[in-house]
N, C-alpha and C positions, 0 to 999 in steps of 0.2 A: 504494500500500500504506500501511498505518498500523501502528505498533508501540506496545506498551505502555510507558507512562512514557517512559524514555529510548529503549528499543528501539522502542516504538510510535512515538515522534516521529521516530525515525531512518527507519524503513521508510515511515512516512507521509511523512517528508521525503524513499521510493523511488517510490511510485506516486502520492503526492500525495493522500492520503486525503480521503476525504470519508465469502405475499409478496403486498405489495399492488402488483402490477405496474402501471407507469404506461402500458404499452402492452397493450391488450387483444387476445386471440386473435381471428382472423378466423373466427368460427364460422359465417358464412354460406357459406363456401367450403371449410372443412376440418372433418373429423370428428376429435375428439381421439383419439389412439392409445391402445392398451392401456397401463395403468399400467406404469411401468418396473420395478416390483418393489422390494424393500427390500435394503439393503446394510449390511454391517459394514465400517468403515474400520479397517484393522489395519496393523501394521508389515510392510513388504515384505521387509526384510533385517534381522531383529532382532539379528543378531550383528555387523553392520557398525559400525565406529567412527562416532561422531557427526561430522557434517559442520558446518563453520562457516558460518553465515548463508547457507544454500543458496537460490538464486533461479532456477535453471534446471536441468532434467534433459533430456538428449537422448542420441542414439546414432547412430553412423554406419551406413550400410548397406554394411558391408564383410564380413559373414559371421562376425565374431568374437564376437558376442553379448556385447558390453560395454556398460556404462552410464557416462555422463559427467555429473558434477554440477558446476555453477559455484558457487563461493563468492563472495559480493559483495566479499570482501576482496581478491580477485585471484588465486585459485587454482582450477584445474580438476582434479578428482579423477576417476579411472577405476577400475572394478572389474568383476569377472566377474558376469554376470547370472544368478546362482544364489541360491536362497533362503537357503542356509547360508553365503554368503560372509562371511569374517571379516576381510579385509584390503582396503584401498584404496590406490591408488598416486597420487602427484602427477604428473599428466600435464604441467601447465604452471603455473609460478608467476611471475606478473608483478605481484605485490603491491607491489614497490618503485616501480612507475610508476603504480599505480592510486590514485586519490583515493577512499578508502573513508570516506565521511562522509554520514550521512543517506541521501538517495536516490541518492547517487553511488557508483560502484564498478564492478566488472566485472559487467555485466548481461546479456550475451547471448553465445551460442555457436551456430554453425551449421557442420555438416560439408558439404563439397562433395558434390554428387550423385555425383561421380566420385572420392570419397575413397579408395576401394580401390586406384585406380591412380595418383592424383596426390598423395595425402597432404595436401591443403590443408583448412584449416578457418579460420573467420572469427570474430572477437570484436568486441564492442561494449563500450567502457569509457570512463570519464571519467578523464583523466590529471591528474597533479599539476602538471606544468610543461609549457610556460612559463606557462600560465594555464588556467582552467577550460575544457576542450574535450572534446567527445565524439570518440573515435577509433574508426573502423572499420578493422580491420587483418586481414591475412591471415598465417597461420603455416603451418608445414609440420611433419609428424611427423619424428622423427629417422630418418635413413637406416639406423641400426644397431639401433634398438630401437622396435618399434611401440607400446610402452606409455609412451613419453616424447616430448614435442614438442621441437623444436629452438628454444630461446628466442632464438637469434640470427637466426632466419629471418623476423622480423617485417617486413612490408611494409605501411606505412600507406597505405590507399586513399583515405580521406576523413576530414576533420575539420570540425567546426563548433563555434563558440563557444557557451558556456553562461553568459549574463549572470547567471542566478540558480542556486541550488543544488538546485532541485527539478524534478520533472516531466521525467524523462529518457527515458521509454519504455524503450528498451534491447534489445528483442527483435530477433533476426535469424532468418530462415528462408528456405529455397529453395522456390519454387513448382513446380508441375508443368512450368512453362516453363523451369526451371533458372536463372531470374534470382534474385538475392538481394534480399530485401525487408527493410527496416529501419524500426523504429518510432522516431520522433523526437517526444518530448513538446514542449509549447509553452515549456518552460523556466521556467514560473512567472512571477512569484512566486505571485500569486493573482489569478484573473480575467483572466489573459493581458494584462497592461498594455501590452505591446509589440505586441499584435494579431498574433502570429505565426501563429495558427491560420488566419486569413483572408488572410495575406500570402503570395502565391505567389512572391514574390521572396526568401523565407526558407525554409530547410530545416526549421525547427522547427515543431511542430504538424502533422506530416505522416506518411504512410506513403511511404517512398522505395523505388525499385526501380532496380537497376543490373545490368549484365551483367559478370560477372567471369570469363567463359570465354575471353576473347580476350587477346592480348598487351597488356601495359601494365597500369595500375592497374585501370581499368574503363572501360566504354563505356555509352552511353545506349541502352536498347532502342529499336528503330525505332518501336514503337507507344506509347512513353510519351506521355502526353497533351500535354505542353508541349515536346516535342522540336522544336527548330528555331524556337521562338517568337521574336518580335522585341520582346517586352514586358518583358524582363528577368526572366521567371519561371524558377525553377530547373528544369532539365530532368530532374533526378532524381526529381521529385515524381510519385507514382503516385495518391495521394488526399490530401485536406487537410481542415482543419477539425477537427483532433483536439486534445484537451486533454492527456491522458497515457495513451496506449494501453499499459497494463501487461499485456503478454502477448497475442500474437496467434498464430494457428495455421492451417495449411492442412488442410482435409479433402481428402486426396489422391484420394478416391473421386469427389467432385463437383468438385474444384478450387476450391471456395469458400474465401475468406480471412475467418476470423472474428476479430474484435478486441473486447476489453473496454476501454472508455474510462472512466477514473476521473473521477467527477464533482467539482464544486466544493463546493457546500454542500447540494445537495438531491437530485440524481438520478444514478444509475449506469446505464450503458448497454452494450448488446451491439449490434455492427454487423457486417454482412457488407460487406466492403470491395470496392469496384469502381473500375475505372480512371477517373480524372478527376472523381470525385464529391466533393462538398463535404459533410462530415458536421456542419457547423453551428457548432462552437465558434469564437468565444465569442458568437455571436449566439444560439445555443441551448445549453442544458445538458440533454442528453437530448432529450426531446420537449417541453420547456418553454422559453419565452423567458428569456434570462439577464439578470437585473438590470434589467429594463425591463418596462413594462406592455404594450407592443406591439413587434413585430419583424417584419421582412420575411423570410419563409421561402422566398421564391422561389429555386428552384435548390438547396435544401438537402435532404439525405437524412436522414430521421428514423430512429431506431434500430429494429431488428427487435424489440427487447425492452428494457425499462428498469424500474427500481424506485426508489421514493423512500426517502430515508434514514429510519431508524427501527429497529424490531426486526429487519427483514430484513438490515440491514447498512448500511455507509457507505463501503465501499471495495472495488470489484469486483476480483477476480482472474480473469483470463482462462484458459480451459482448452482442451479439444479436443472435436471431434466424435468420439465413441467408436467405434472399430473394434476394440475389445478382444474377442477371441473368447471370453474367459472371462466376459464380461458381455453376453450376448445381449439382455437387456432394455434395455440402453442403446444398442444399435446405432443409429447415425444421429442420436443426440441430442447436442447441445452441452452438455458437462459443464463447469461453472464454479462459482465460489464467491465468498465475500465475506471479505476479510481480517479485518474488525472483528468480525463476528458469528460467523464460522466456518461459516455455512450453505453447503451445497453443493447445487446444483440440476442437473437435466437438462432442457434446453429442447428441445422437439420442434417441428419446423417442416416445412412443405411448400414446397419451393422456397425462396423468401426471405420467407415469411410464417410468423410464429410461430403455433403451435397451442396448446401448453400448456407450463407450467413447473412441474416437480415437485421438491419437496424430497426429496433422496435420502440426506442425511447431514449431520452436524455435527461439526466438529473444534474444538479449543480456540480461543477467541477470540484475535484478534491473533497468528495463527500461520501462516495459509495464504498462503505467498508465491508459489507457482506450482504448475502441473500439468506433467506431462511424459509422453513416450512413449518406449518402447524400440524397437529395430529390428523387433520383432514387433507393434508398435502396441498393446502393453499399456499401460494407463493408470496413472499414479502421481500422488501429491500430495506436495508438499514442505512441511515444517514448519520455519519460520524460527526458531521459539522453541526447540525441542528438538533441531534438527539431524537429524531422522529422515525417512526416506522411507516413505510409506504407500501402500496400495492398497485397492481396493474388493473385497470378497468378497460374492458374491450369496448372500442368505439362502435357505434352502429354501422 
C-alpha cells in the first residue's frame, strides 16, 4: 500500500508501494465475456462511526450477521450488518502490544471455520517487544459475552523476525481444506536484499499454510510441498517467490487462492497461488526481469495479470472473486484495485487464464486499503483515509 505524504508513506511503508496490462488476454482460446456493467461506489453504513486506519473486513460464519473490521493500530471492531447501524463495539484491543508504524501493525484476522462452536479466531500482527517480529496468534471469544474477545486467551502459534520495517503481507484466511494460510512479505527493504523470496529456508516472501485443528500450536499439513525435506526448507511454506502479497482471498466456489503482489518500481501483479510454485520475486517483478537484462525463468510462474506503473496505479490492493448476489454482472470476476490511483477493476478469467480486465470504478487516490466480504459474500471496500466502508451498487 502507499499513503499520502505522511499517511501515504506510512501505508506505502504497509504494502510497500510501488490499463495498459502487461499480460495480454489469451484471445485464441477464450471469448471475452459480456461487459460487467457500471457501478456506483457508495457508503455501506453511512451512520456508523469512523473507523481508525481500517485494513481488513471479514465475518465469521456463525449465523449472527456481524461484521468485523481490523484497525492497523491494534483494535478489532464489530457491529451489526444492517445499513442503518449506528454503533460499533470493541471486540479486541491489543494496541498496547502492536507496533503501529508505517507498514507495521495489526494486519490480519481470520475466524475458525468452526467459530460457532469453538470461538477461536486468529490474528497477524507485528509486536513491539522484544524486537520486530510478526506474531500469528490464536484468541478465543469471551465465555460470557459473544461481542467481546477474551484478551487473556492469546496463544502465540508462530513468530518470525522482521529485519526491516516494510513488506509484511499480513493476511490470514482459511481455505476450503480448513488449513490456515498466511501471507508473509519479503520484509524489504527494497529489492529483497536478503533474497528471502527465493530462500526456502526462510518464512519471509512466502504464502504459508498450517493446520490449527489439532492439539498443540499447529501441525504441518501432510501435503505441504516441503514437509519432511532434509534440505532445511521451512515446512510451513505453501508457495514462494512473493514480494509483498497485500491481501489474498479464496474463491470458495472454485477453491482458487488469488493474491495481489505489490511491485517494486515498475509492475503490479495478480497471481493464482498453487502449492509448491515459485512466483519469481526477486528474479522477476511481475512478468519482467528484475534489475537485470537477462534472467533465468525456468520453474517460475508468471502472473495471470499485471500492469505497469503509470496512470493505472502503482500499488495493487488485492480483492475477491465476487459472489455478491447483488452484483450479478461481477459474478466470477476478480475485483481488485490500486491504492495510489484509486482505480478498481474486475478481471475475468477462464480457469487460470485471464480474458479481460474492466475498469468498474474509482475511489479517492491513496485510500483503498482493502476489500472485504461479509458472511453472505457481499463485497465491500475499505477507505484508509476517511475510515469508511463502501460498497458497489449496480447502475440500471
